[in-house]
MISEKOL-111497 format. One record per residue: chain; x, y, z of N, C-alpha, C in turn. Coordinates in Angstrom, 3 decimals. Each point is the difference from the previous one (the first is absolute). Example, Ala and Ser with C-alpha at 12.3 -4.5 7.8 and 13.67 -1.06 7.14 Angstrom:
residues 2
{lomar A; {13.190; -5.690; 7.800}; {-0.890; 1.190; 0.000}; {0.900; 1.200; 0.000}};
{lomar A; {-0.350; 1.050; -0.720}; {0.820; 1.190; 0.060}; {-0.770; 1.090; 0.730}};
This chain:
residues 225
{lomar A; {-37.598; 16.620; -93.924}; {1.144; -0.387; 0.832}; {0.635; 1.206; 0.660}};
{lomar A; {-0.009; 1.120; -0.751}; {0.558; 1.202; 0.599}; {-0.853; 0.469; 1.171}};
{lomar A; {-1.339; -0.268; -0.069}; {-0.885; 0.394; 1.110}; {0.305; -0.818; 1.243}};
{lomar A; {0.226; -1.325; -0.153}; {0.313; -0.864; 1.146}; {1.327; 0.394; 0.624}};
{lomar A; {0.972; 0.324; -0.807}; {1.309; 0.400; 0.524}; {-0.108; 1.252; 0.826}};
{lomar A; {-0.897; 0.902; -0.404}; {-0.142; 1.225; 0.774}; {-0.616; -0.270; 1.375}};
{lomar A; {-0.850; -1.087; 0.114}; {-0.633; -0.318; 1.282}; {0.938; -0.742; 0.954}};
{lomar A; {1.083; -0.595; -0.511}; {0.936; -0.759; 0.854}; {0.788; 0.983; 0.872}};
{lomar A; {0.054; -0.251; 1.374}; {0.707; 0.934; 0.889}; {1.497; -0.023; -0.255}};
{lomar A; {0.563; 1.133; 0.156}; {1.452; 0.120; -0.182}; {0.702; -0.477; 1.271}};
{lomar A; {1.286; -0.340; -0.083}; {0.749; -0.410; 1.208}; {-0.043; 1.040; 1.112}};
{lomar A; {0.035; 1.259; -0.366}; {-0.065; 1.049; 1.016}; {-1.317; -0.028; 0.734}};
{lomar A; {-1.079; -0.304; -0.740}; {-1.324; -0.070; 0.632}; {-0.067; -1.174; 0.966}};
{lomar A; {0.568; -1.128; -0.407}; {-0.007; -1.187; 0.881}; {0.734; 0.282; 1.305}};
{lomar A; {1.161; 0.622; -0.094}; {0.777; 0.308; 1.211}; {-0.756; 0.967; 0.893}};
{lomar A; {-0.670; 0.964; -0.576}; {-0.771; 0.966; 0.779}; {-1.134; -0.676; 0.739}};
{lomar A; {-0.674; -0.951; -0.694}; {-1.111; -0.714; 0.649}; {0.498; -0.867; 1.151}};
{lomar A; {1.148; -0.672; -0.194}; {0.547; -0.831; 1.077}; {0.354; 0.851; 1.222}};
{lomar A; {0.570; 1.156; -0.242}; {0.329; 0.895; 1.109}; {-1.241; 0.453; 0.724}};
{lomar A; {-1.087; 0.258; -0.754}; {-1.261; 0.416; 0.595}; {-0.588; -1.091; 0.874}};
{lomar A; {0.012; -1.249; -0.505}; {-0.545; -1.118; 0.781}; {0.820; -0.251; 1.257}};
{lomar A; {1.308; 0.135; -0.109}; {0.860; -0.216; 1.180}; {-0.278; 1.034; 1.071}};
{lomar A; {-0.190; 1.251; -0.421}; {-0.271; 1.054; 0.977}; {-1.353; -0.160; 0.649}};
{lomar A; {-0.985; -0.500; -0.768}; {-1.346; -0.204; 0.559}; {-0.057; -1.227; 0.907}};
{lomar A; {0.770; -1.021; -0.289}; {-0.074; -1.256; 0.769}; {0.935; -0.057; 1.162}};
{lomar A; {0.825; 0.987; 0.238}; {0.947; -0.004; 1.109}; {1.288; -0.661; -0.409}};
{lomar A; {0.900; -0.206; 1.004}; {1.311; -0.588; -0.251}; {-0.176; -1.466; -0.327}};
{lomar A; {0.520; -0.448; -1.099}; {-0.138; -1.406; -0.383}; {0.931; -0.857; 0.818}};
{lomar A; {-0.272; -1.301; 0.060}; {0.846; -0.914; 0.751}; {1.406; -0.049; -0.570}};
{lomar A; {0.083; 0.029; -1.346}; {1.310; -0.072; -0.637}; {0.868; 1.173; 0.402}};
{lomar A; {-0.615; 1.201; 0.089}; {0.772; 1.182; 0.378}; {0.322; -0.005; 1.487}};
{lomar A; {-0.980; -0.495; 0.837}; {0.162; 0.080; 1.449}; {0.954; -1.030; 0.557}};
{lomar A; {0.181; -1.133; -0.678}; {0.829; -1.074; 0.541}; {1.404; 0.512; 0.323}};
{lomar A; {0.408; -0.197; 1.298}; {1.331; 0.405; 0.431}; {0.145; 1.467; 0.311}};
{lomar A; {-1.067; 0.783; -0.087}; {0.128; 1.433; 0.244}; {-1.018; 0.537; 0.993}};
{lomar A; {-0.805; -0.880; 0.649}; {-0.969; 0.456; 0.998}; {0.739; 0.370; 1.280}};
{lomar A; {-0.280; 1.167; 0.549}; {0.574; 0.387; 1.277}; {-1.116; 0.501; 0.909}};
{lomar A; {0.365; 0.598; 1.141}; {-0.996; 0.385; 0.991}; {-1.015; 1.001; -0.538}};
{lomar A; {0.360; 0.714; -1.078}; {-0.933; 0.978; -0.545}; {-1.207; -0.658; -0.668}};
{lomar A; {0.183; -1.240; -0.498}; {-1.104; -0.703; -0.656}; {-0.842; -0.823; 0.973}};
{lomar A; {0.357; -0.034; 1.328}; {-0.720; -0.815; 0.992}; {-0.797; 0.922; 0.908}};
{lomar A; {-1.282; -0.276; 0.130}; {-0.853; 0.814; 0.856}; {0.357; -0.253; 1.463}};
{lomar A; {0.085; 1.042; 0.799}; {0.328; -0.133; 1.421}; {-0.999; -0.904; 0.700}};
{lomar A; {0.535; -0.882; 0.871}; {-0.857; -0.863; 0.805}; {-0.635; -1.148; -0.759}};
{lomar A; {0.525; -0.345; -1.179}; {-0.619; -1.084; -0.775}; {0.790; -1.298; 0.041}};
{lomar A; {1.288; 0.022; 0.363}; {0.794; -1.226; 0.076}; {-0.373; -0.760; 1.266}};
{lomar A; {-0.360; -1.285; -0.148}; {-0.423; -0.834; 1.128}; {1.002; -1.125; 0.237}};
{lomar A; {-0.182; -0.706; 1.134}; {0.918; -1.078; 0.356}; {0.066; -1.062; -1.083}};
{lomar A; {-1.151; -0.333; -0.579}; {-0.014; -1.072; -1.010}; {0.709; 0.406; -1.293}};
{lomar A; {0.294; 1.324; -0.148}; {0.719; 0.459; -1.185}; {1.517; -0.131; 0.157}};
{lomar A; {0.455; -0.354; 1.207}; {1.432; -0.105; 0.269}; {0.415; -1.456; 0.019}};
{lomar A; {1.100; -0.302; -0.635}; {0.525; -1.367; 0.013}; {0.634; -0.292; 1.365}};
{lomar A; {-0.269; -1.189; 0.557}; {0.531; -0.374; 1.306}; {1.525; 0.053; 0.007}};
{lomar A; {0.532; 0.460; 1.128}; {1.446; 0.046; 0.240}; {0.740; 0.922; -0.973}};
{lomar A; {-0.696; 0.989; -0.555}; {0.644; 0.933; -0.915}; {0.361; 1.323; 0.673}};
{lomar A; {-0.720; 0.389; 1.074}; {0.310; 1.241; 0.700}; {1.238; -0.215; 0.865}};
{lomar A; {1.003; 0.850; -0.164}; {1.267; -0.150; 0.717}; {0.251; 1.208; 0.907}};
{lomar A; {1.009; -0.152; 0.840}; {0.314; 1.089; 0.918}; {0.328; 1.298; -0.698}};
{lomar A; {0.631; -0.090; -1.177}; {0.349; 1.207; -0.732}; {-1.229; 0.744; -0.504}};
{lomar A; {-1.145; -0.702; -0.082}; {-1.229; 0.624; -0.495}; {-0.763; 0.730; 1.100}};
{lomar A; {0.457; -0.124; 1.252}; {-0.704; 0.595; 1.136}; {0.820; 1.156; 0.550}};
{lomar A; {-0.637; 1.126; 0.214}; {0.697; 1.175; 0.523}; {0.471; -0.276; 1.432}};
{lomar A; {1.204; 0.426; 0.313}; {0.566; -0.211; 1.328}; {-0.875; 0.634; 1.085}};
{lomar A; {-0.088; -0.695; 1.141}; {-0.692; 0.493; 1.198}; {-1.490; 0.223; -0.234}};
{lomar A; {-0.608; -0.767; -0.909}; {-1.446; 0.142; -0.233}; {-0.796; -1.180; 0.539}};
{lomar A; {0.632; -1.174; 0.225}; {-0.693; -1.147; 0.577}; {-0.190; 0.235; 1.491}};
{lomar A; {-1.235; -0.147; 0.501}; {-0.313; 0.226; 1.407}; {-0.401; -1.301; 0.679}};
{lomar A; {-0.111; 0.062; 1.336}; {-0.347; -1.191; 0.755}; {-1.310; -0.626; -0.434}};
{lomar A; {-0.982; 0.834; -0.375}; {-1.294; -0.551; -0.394}; {0.057; -0.728; -1.343}};
{lomar A; {1.110; 0.184; -0.751}; {0.150; -0.675; -1.287}; {0.617; -1.387; 0.148}};
{lomar A; {0.418; -0.359; 1.208}; {0.660; -1.287; 0.249}; {-0.950; -0.914; 0.754}};
{lomar A; {-0.090; -1.252; -0.419}; {-0.892; -0.961; 0.659}; {0.413; -0.203; 1.457}};
{lomar A; {-0.989; -0.158; 0.867}; {0.261; -0.188; 1.426}; {0.799; -1.279; 0.214}};
{lomar A; {1.018; 0.075; 0.868}; {0.841; -1.151; 0.378}; {0.696; -0.623; -1.205}};
{lomar A; {0.335; 0.813; -1.002}; {0.652; -0.544; -1.196}; {1.501; 0.290; -0.034}};
{lomar A; {0.487; 0.925; 0.834}; {1.420; 0.331; 0.028}; {0.723; -0.977; 0.912}};
{lomar A; {0.974; -0.723; -0.528}; {0.767; -0.957; 0.792}; {1.374; 0.538; 0.357}};
{lomar A; {0.697; -0.729; 0.879}; {1.323; 0.436; 0.422}; {0.983; 0.110; -1.149}};
{lomar A; {-0.140; -0.894; -1.017}; {0.926; 0.042; -1.125}; {-0.214; 1.228; -0.884}};
{lomar A; {-1.150; 0.703; 0.191}; {-0.286; 1.192; -0.800}; {0.558; 1.271; 0.632}};
{lomar A; {0.586; -0.099; 1.175}; {0.454; 1.185; 0.742}; {1.520; 0.001; 0.095}};
{lomar A; {0.603; 1.132; -0.288}; {1.440; 0.153; 0.173}; {0.262; 0.336; 1.460}};
{lomar A; {0.564; -0.956; 0.735}; {0.149; 0.143; 1.448}; {0.886; 1.186; 0.370}};
{lomar A; {0.964; 0.321; -0.846}; {0.924; 1.086; 0.330}; {-0.699; 1.360; 0.057}};
{lomar A; {-1.210; 0.088; -0.568}; {-0.724; 1.270; 0.008}; {-0.921; 0.148; 1.199}};
{lomar A; {-0.144; -1.047; 0.805}; {-0.906; 0.041; 1.146}; {0.664; 0.696; 1.179}};
{lomar A; {-0.746; 0.862; 0.656}; {0.507; 0.660; 1.199}; {-0.166; -0.917; 1.208}};
{lomar A; {0.759; 0.233; 1.027}; {-0.086; -0.797; 1.208}; {-1.234; 0.394; 0.793}};
{lomar A; {-0.744; -1.021; 0.489}; {-1.201; 0.294; 0.763}; {0.398; 0.562; 1.360}};
{lomar A; {-0.853; 0.854; 0.615}; {0.375; 0.652; 1.259}; {0.362; -0.973; 1.107}};
{lomar A; {-0.722; -1.125; 0.122}; {0.295; -0.945; 1.076}; {1.383; -0.609; -0.166}};
{lomar A; {0.427; -0.224; -1.254}; {1.334; -0.542; -0.233}; {1.062; 1.013; 0.363}};
{lomar A; {-0.279; 1.282; -0.256}; {0.952; 1.037; 0.376}; {0.199; 0.031; 1.505}};
{lomar A; {-1.123; -0.130; 0.736}; {0.114; -0.006; 1.463}; {0.751; -1.230; 0.471}};
{lomar A; {-0.222; -1.136; -0.660}; {0.690; -1.224; 0.392}; {1.498; 0.122; -0.246}};
{lomar A; {0.382; 0.589; -1.147}; {1.417; 0.184; -0.276}; {0.640; 0.920; 1.018}};
{lomar A; {-0.755; 1.026; 0.396}; {0.543; 0.930; 0.988}; {0.217; -0.699; 1.340}};
{lomar A; {-0.877; -0.934; 0.321}; {0.134; -0.738; 1.259}; {1.102; -1.033; -0.065}};
{lomar A; {0.382; -0.432; -1.189}; {1.089; -0.960; -0.145}; {-0.493; -1.398; -0.283}};
{lomar A; {-1.233; -0.347; 0.373}; {-0.523; -1.343; -0.248}; {-1.495; 0.009; 0.195}};
{lomar A; {-0.671; -0.962; -0.605}; {-1.442; -0.129; 0.137}; {-0.308; -0.918; 1.175}};
{lomar A; {-0.928; 0.418; 0.872}; {-0.394; -0.850; 1.119}; {-0.528; -1.325; -0.521}};
{lomar A; {0.294; -1.075; 0.707}; {-0.509; -1.309; -0.388}; {-0.329; -0.806; 1.246}};
{lomar A; {-0.957; -0.889; -0.164}; {-0.454; -0.824; 1.121}; {0.730; -1.325; -0.021}};
{lomar A; {0.520; -0.399; 1.131}; {0.701; -1.277; 0.146}; {-0.758; -0.872; 0.999}};
{lomar A; {-0.214; -1.246; -0.370}; {-0.638; -0.942; 0.921}; {1.056; -0.626; 0.908}};
{lomar A; {-0.353; -0.166; 1.259}; {0.845; -0.734; 0.944}; {-0.646; -1.363; 0.169}};
{lomar A; {0.538; -0.966; -0.717}; {-0.600; -1.334; -0.028}; {-0.036; -0.659; 1.368}};
{lomar A; {-1.044; -0.783; 0.223}; {-0.141; -0.686; 1.292}; {1.151; -0.981; 0.213}};
{lomar A; {0.522; -0.017; 1.229}; {1.068; -0.925; 0.343}; {-0.085; -0.341; 1.480}};
{lomar A; {0.560; -1.144; 0.353}; {-0.061; -0.513; 1.376}; {1.408; -0.299; 0.493}};
{lomar A; {0.279; 0.406; 1.240}; {1.292; -0.270; 0.619}; {-0.203; -0.704; 1.332}};
{lomar A; {0.850; -0.940; 0.265}; {-0.002; -0.652; 1.310}; {0.898; 0.791; 0.944}};
{lomar A; {-0.257; -0.047; 1.314}; {0.861; 0.718; 0.949}; {1.462; -0.386; -0.162}};
{lomar A; {0.867; 0.998; -0.080}; {1.433; -0.264; -0.138}; {0.454; -0.165; -1.443}};
{lomar A; {-0.914; 0.006; -0.952}; {0.393; -0.153; -1.403}; {0.711; 1.267; -0.482}};
{lomar A; {0.864; -0.121; -1.006}; {0.682; 1.197; -0.520}; {-1.009; 1.049; -0.472}};
{lomar A; {0.379; 1.244; 0.110}; {-0.874; 1.089; -0.439}; {-0.297; -0.145; -1.502}};
{lomar A; {-1.186; 0.426; -0.384}; {-0.448; -0.116; -1.385}; {-0.213; 1.399; -0.578}};
{lomar A; {0.519; 0.244; -1.179}; {-0.159; 1.314; -0.624}; {-1.417; 0.139; -0.564}};
{lomar A; {-0.711; 1.023; 0.460}; {-1.352; 0.255; -0.496}; {0.025; 0.870; -1.254}};
{lomar A; {0.873; 1.021; -0.026}; {0.026; 0.932; -1.121}; {1.291; 0.794; 0.043}};
{lomar A; {0.574; 0.276; -1.166}; {1.142; 0.896; -0.113}; {-0.302; 1.025; -1.086}};
{lomar A; {0.441; 1.232; 0.223}; {-0.183; 1.054; -0.990}; {1.124; 1.008; 0.167}};
{lomar A; {0.886; 0.070; -0.987}; {1.156; 0.878; 0.103}; {0.807; -0.344; 1.231}};
{lomar A; {0.300; 0.971; 0.859}; {0.790; -0.278; 1.201}; {-0.833; -0.568; 1.143}};
{lomar A; {-1.309; -0.097; -0.173}; {-0.909; -0.377; 1.085}; {-0.366; -1.477; -0.060}};
{lomar A; {-0.231; -0.586; 1.185}; {-0.392; -1.412; 0.060}; {-0.895; -0.241; 1.204}};
{lomar A; {-0.967; -0.904; -0.180}; {-0.859; -0.476; 1.078}; {0.224; -1.492; 0.153}};
{lomar A; {0.180; -0.442; 1.246}; {0.195; -1.420; 0.270}; {-0.975; -0.470; 1.069}};
{lomar A; {-0.283; -1.300; -0.021}; {-0.886; -0.619; 0.990}; {0.822; -0.929; 0.881}};
{lomar A; {-0.330; -0.025; 1.284}; {0.692; -0.913; 0.918}; {-1.004; -0.595; 0.978}};
{lomar A; {0.342; -1.139; 0.517}; {-0.860; -0.686; 0.966}; {0.878; -0.523; 1.139}};
{lomar A; {-0.285; 0.468; 1.198}; {0.784; -0.423; 1.163}; {-0.928; -0.635; 1.035}};
{lomar A; {0.576; -0.787; 0.888}; {-0.774; -0.670; 1.046}; {-0.139; 0.924; 1.196}};
{lomar A; {-1.233; 0.209; 0.439}; {-0.255; 0.809; 1.181}; {-0.381; -0.883; 1.176}};
{lomar A; {-0.272; 0.631; 1.151}; {-0.327; -0.767; 1.189}; {-1.290; -0.787; -0.145}};
{lomar A; {-1.020; 0.559; -0.667}; {-1.282; -0.688; -0.124}; {-0.352; -0.333; -1.447}};
{lomar A; {0.941; 0.201; -0.912}; {-0.270; -0.312; -1.395}; {0.928; 0.783; -0.913}};
{lomar A; {-0.115; -0.191; -1.293}; {0.899; 0.653; -0.950}; {-0.250; 1.509; -0.104}};
{lomar A; {1.029; 0.706; -0.429}; {-0.080; 1.440; -0.222}; {0.308; 0.262; -1.482}};
{lomar A; {-0.956; 0.552; -0.713}; {0.192; 0.327; -1.421}; {0.410; 1.462; -0.112}};
{lomar A; {1.066; 0.252; -0.761}; {0.496; 1.364; -0.140}; {0.267; 0.336; -1.475}};
{lomar A; {-0.270; 1.260; -0.326}; {0.427; 0.569; -1.284}; {1.101; 0.992; 0.323}};
{lomar A; {1.138; -0.165; -0.677}; {1.142; 0.848; 0.265}; {0.387; 0.767; -1.265}};
{lomar A; {0.546; 1.192; 0.216}; {0.436; 0.840; -1.117}; {1.490; 0.280; 0.113}};
{lomar A; {0.637; 0.189; -1.179}; {1.408; 0.355; -0.019}; {0.287; 0.766; -1.290}};
{lomar A; {1.159; 0.691; -0.034}; {0.366; 0.783; -1.173}; {1.509; 0.078; -0.119}};
{lomar A; {0.462; -0.014; -1.237}; {1.434; 0.174; -0.255}; {0.342; 1.466; -0.211}};
{lomar A; {-0.980; 0.887; 0.134}; {0.190; 1.433; -0.254}; {-0.104; 0.768; 1.314}};
{lomar A; {1.030; 0.718; 0.316}; {-0.010; 0.782; 1.236}; {-1.081; 1.067; -0.068}};
{lomar A; {-0.617; 0.258; 1.164}; {-1.050; 0.998; 0.066}; {-1.382; -0.534; -0.304}};
{lomar A; {-0.145; -1.332; -0.125}; {-1.312; -0.597; -0.240}; {-0.776; -0.091; 1.303}};
{lomar A; {-1.317; -0.181; -0.102}; {-0.845; -0.098; 1.198}; {-1.122; -1.001; -0.255}};
{lomar A; {-0.650; -0.427; 1.091}; {-1.091; -0.974; -0.107}; {-1.004; 0.240; 1.116}};
{lomar A; {-1.266; -0.304; -0.314}; {-1.071; 0.115; 0.990}; {-0.934; -1.198; -0.134}};
{lomar A; {-0.496; -0.459; 1.172}; {-0.970; -1.087; 0.026}; {-0.784; 0.047; 1.289}};
{lomar A; {-0.907; -0.985; 0.173}; {-0.817; -0.042; 1.213}; {0.842; -0.277; 1.244}};
{lomar A; {1.140; -0.684; -0.177}; {0.839; -0.371; 1.137}; {0.971; 1.109; 0.392}};
{lomar A; {0.608; 0.667; -1.006}; {1.029; 0.995; 0.329}; {0.256; 0.906; -1.191}};
{lomar A; {0.646; 1.152; 0.303}; {0.481; 0.919; -1.023}; {1.517; 0.057; 0.118}};
{lomar A; {0.665; -0.119; -1.137}; {1.466; 0.007; -0.012}; {0.457; 1.179; -0.854}};
{lomar A; {0.456; 1.098; 0.616}; {0.358; 1.196; -0.774}; {1.293; -0.144; -0.791}};
{lomar A; {0.896; -0.850; 0.465}; {1.285; -0.188; -0.678}; {0.193; -1.485; -0.291}};
{lomar A; {-0.596; -0.430; -1.080}; {0.019; -1.417; -0.359}; {1.318; -0.331; -0.694}};
{lomar A; {0.618; -1.091; 0.432}; {1.267; -0.414; -0.596}; {-0.092; -1.393; -0.578}};
{lomar A; {1.178; -0.647; -0.112}; {0.067; -1.325; -0.593}; {-0.452; -1.115; 0.907}};
{lomar A; {-0.180; 0.276; 1.294}; {-0.466; -1.019; 0.931}; {-1.521; 0.005; 0.052}};
{lomar A; {-0.660; -1.146; -0.218}; {-1.464; -0.030; 0.002}; {-0.567; 0.458; 1.337}};
{lomar A; {-1.014; 0.881; -0.081}; {-0.662; 0.517; 1.190}; {-1.489; -0.338; -0.078}};
{lomar A; {-0.558; -0.520; 1.111}; {-1.410; -0.380; 0.042}; {-0.874; 1.248; -0.019}};
{lomar A; {-0.952; 0.054; -0.958}; {-0.933; 1.134; -0.061}; {-1.448; -0.466; 0.157}};
{lomar A; {-0.246; -1.309; -0.073}; {-1.340; -0.557; 0.222}; {0.165; -1.386; 0.608}};
{lomar A; {-0.874; -0.343; 0.968}; {0.125; -1.303; 0.662}; {-1.320; -0.404; 0.623}};
{lomar A; {-0.178; -1.318; 0.135}; {-1.147; -0.539; 0.721}; {0.487; -1.220; 0.786}};
{lomar A; {-0.426; -0.084; 1.262}; {0.435; -1.084; 0.886}; {-1.185; -0.855; 0.404}};
{lomar A; {0.174; -1.306; -0.104}; {-1.059; -0.916; 0.413}; {-0.024; -0.098; 1.522}};
{lomar A; {-1.177; 0.165; 0.576}; {-0.151; -0.130; 1.452}; {-0.577; -1.343; 0.364}};
{lomar A; {0.318; -1.036; -0.784}; {-0.548; -1.330; 0.229}; {-1.074; -0.338; -1.011}};
{lomar A; {-0.440; 0.972; -0.769}; {-0.988; -0.221; -1.056}; {0.451; 0.758; -1.246}};
{lomar A; {-0.636; -0.327; -1.067}; {0.399; 0.665; -1.258}; {-0.313; 1.487; 0.075}};
{lomar A; {1.016; 0.801; -0.386}; {-0.172; 1.447; -0.029}; {0.234; 0.508; -1.429}};
{lomar A; {-0.853; 0.912; -0.426}; {0.103; 0.568; -1.351}; {0.036; 1.515; 0.111}};
{lomar A; {0.885; 0.618; -0.753}; {0.085; 1.453; 0.004}; {0.320; 0.497; -1.409}};
{lomar A; {-0.627; 1.116; -0.381}; {0.283; 0.655; -1.282}; {0.723; 1.298; 0.302}};
{lomar A; {1.173; 0.157; -0.570}; {0.839; 1.150; 0.334}; {0.326; 0.813; -1.252}};
{lomar A; {-0.161; 1.307; 0.134}; {0.435; 0.894; -1.061}; {1.487; 0.296; 0.180}};
{lomar A; {0.746; -0.058; -1.102}; {1.439; 0.240; 0.081}; {0.410; 1.016; -1.067}};
{lomar A; {1.010; 0.804; 0.325}; {0.572; 0.968; -0.940}; {1.507; -0.022; 0.192}};
{lomar A; {0.714; -0.184; -1.111}; {1.460; 0.024; 0.041}; {0.460; 0.982; -1.074}};
{lomar A; {0.838; 0.953; 0.380}; {0.443; 1.036; -0.925}; {1.513; 0.066; -0.039}};
{lomar A; {0.551; 0.116; -1.223}; {1.432; 0.164; -0.154}; {0.385; 1.457; 0.114}};
{lomar A; {1.291; 0.272; -0.003}; {0.466; 1.385; 0.067}; {-0.299; 0.733; -1.294}};
{lomar A; {-0.155; -0.735; -1.111}; {-0.359; 0.606; -1.277}; {-1.501; 0.014; -0.174}};
{lomar A; {-0.475; -0.473; -1.154}; {-1.438; 0.000; -0.274}; {-0.636; -1.373; 0.161}};
{lomar A; {0.798; -1.047; 0.206}; {-0.552; -1.347; 0.124}; {-0.863; -0.109; 1.258}};
{lomar A; {-1.161; -0.649; -0.147}; {-0.900; -0.182; 1.138}; {-0.843; -1.240; -0.196}};
{lomar A; {-0.338; -0.622; 1.121}; {-0.875; -1.172; 0.024}; {-1.065; 0.249; 1.053}};
{lomar A; {-1.270; -0.137; -0.379}; {-1.077; 0.150; 0.983}; {-1.078; -1.019; -0.316}};
{lomar A; {-0.579; -0.569; 1.060}; {-1.035; -1.006; -0.232}; {-0.536; -0.566; 1.292}};
{lomar A; {-0.622; -1.169; -0.125}; {-0.615; -0.676; 1.136}; {0.464; -1.452; 0.000}};
{lomar A; {0.410; -0.476; 1.183}; {0.440; -1.385; 0.154}; {-0.835; -0.652; 1.094}};
{lomar A; {-0.530; -1.184; -0.303}; {-0.736; -0.784; 1.001}; {0.968; -0.982; 0.656}};
{lomar A; {0.014; -0.013; 1.340}; {0.866; -0.909; 0.760}; {-0.867; -0.950; 0.822}};
{lomar A; {0.372; -1.267; 0.001}; {-0.735; -1.010; 0.764}; {0.998; -0.757; 0.871}};
{lomar A; {-0.278; -0.070; 1.301}; {0.797; -0.813; 0.927}; {-0.905; -1.103; 0.522}};
{lomar A; {0.295; -1.244; -0.343}; {-0.902; -1.127; 0.304}; {0.785; -1.080; 0.744}};
{lomar A; {-0.319; -0.241; 1.269}; {0.741; -1.003; 0.768}; {-0.460; -1.427; -0.266}};
{lomar A; {-1.001; -0.184; -0.846}; {-0.520; -1.349; -0.260}; {1.106; -0.878; -0.567}};
{lomar A; {0.065; -1.231; 0.463}; {1.025; -0.932; -0.458}; {1.360; 0.455; 0.454}};
{lomar A; {0.931; 0.062; -0.961}; {1.357; 0.428; 0.328}; {0.078; 1.514; 0.094}};
{lomar A; {-1.085; 0.702; -0.304}; {0.003; 1.461; 0.033}; {0.567; 0.554; -1.292}};
{lomar A; {-0.602; 1.039; -0.530}; {0.495; 0.576; -1.254}; {-0.418; 1.459; -0.111}};
{lomar A; {0.660; 0.692; -0.927}; {-0.306; 1.390; -0.309}; {-0.329; 0.093; -1.491}};
{lomar A; {-1.022; 0.777; -0.327}; {-0.400; 0.149; -1.403}; {-0.058; 1.486; -0.354}};
{lomar A; {0.323; 0.298; -1.258}; {0.073; 1.377; -0.472}; {-0.605; 0.103; -1.406}};
{lomar A; {-0.648; 1.124; -0.270}; {-0.497; 0.301; -1.348}; {-0.365; 1.483; -0.037}};
{lomar A; {-0.170; 0.556; -1.188}; {-0.380; 1.404; -0.097}; {0.319; 0.573; -1.361}};
{lomar A; {0.105; 1.304; -0.040}; {0.312; 0.711; -1.236}; {0.674; 1.321; 0.356}};
{lomar A; {0.722; 0.555; -0.967}; {0.680; 1.268; 0.232}; {0.125; 0.759; -1.317}};
{lomar A; {0.029; 1.304; 0.113}; {0.220; 0.875; -1.152}; {1.447; 0.487; 0.060}};
{lomar A; {0.725; -0.156; -1.111}; {1.366; 0.480; -0.066}; {0.055; 1.193; -0.950}};
{lomar A; {0.860; 0.957; 0.317}; {0.091; 1.203; -0.819}; {1.393; 0.598; 0.117}};
{lomar A; {0.310; 0.927; -0.907}; {1.299; 0.634; 0.024}; {1.088; -0.899; -0.535}};
{lomar A; {1.222; 0.398; 0.253}; {1.139; -0.790; -0.489}; {1.211; 0.247; 0.896}};
């Protein structure tokens, strides 16, 4: 019995053997749990499938490291952009400097009988274009007239140029029927003393058929203020 007792390992021997096995087998799971850091991870070994979805947050990403190529094409929406941080585009700056953005206005088709009250074709700021139809010797006369409430305004058309346009309508485009239907397309420009301006093309028709009538249609660009 004394021989068997001598063969039994002592507690110190057991502890020494356990330490030896631990050192030979590497870090055990029990020891590593909760203490693994970047030193225990081989560079370039973490893959997408090793990351839990929706776990990476903004705080985990270094500032100013995300680039355009890292963002999916056409994935940024208006709600993702802080509008107050956007600079003004150059064309908008030029438009602000001009006071207003040019816009196209349609002059809807309309018909007037000879002697009918004048019809307003377009108004913009102090400027106005009106249509009138009067009876001539051989048929109706269709006229486009311009006027302005701003002193120093002017107007130009195929019929006449008015350097000092006032509140009284002045004919700047006209077509007269000589017994048959007459059609004319007239370019017109009306400018205020400030930046307001109207320029475009108006079609005039003088038609003596039946009771005789005048027709108007066209378009104009308005700008300034």
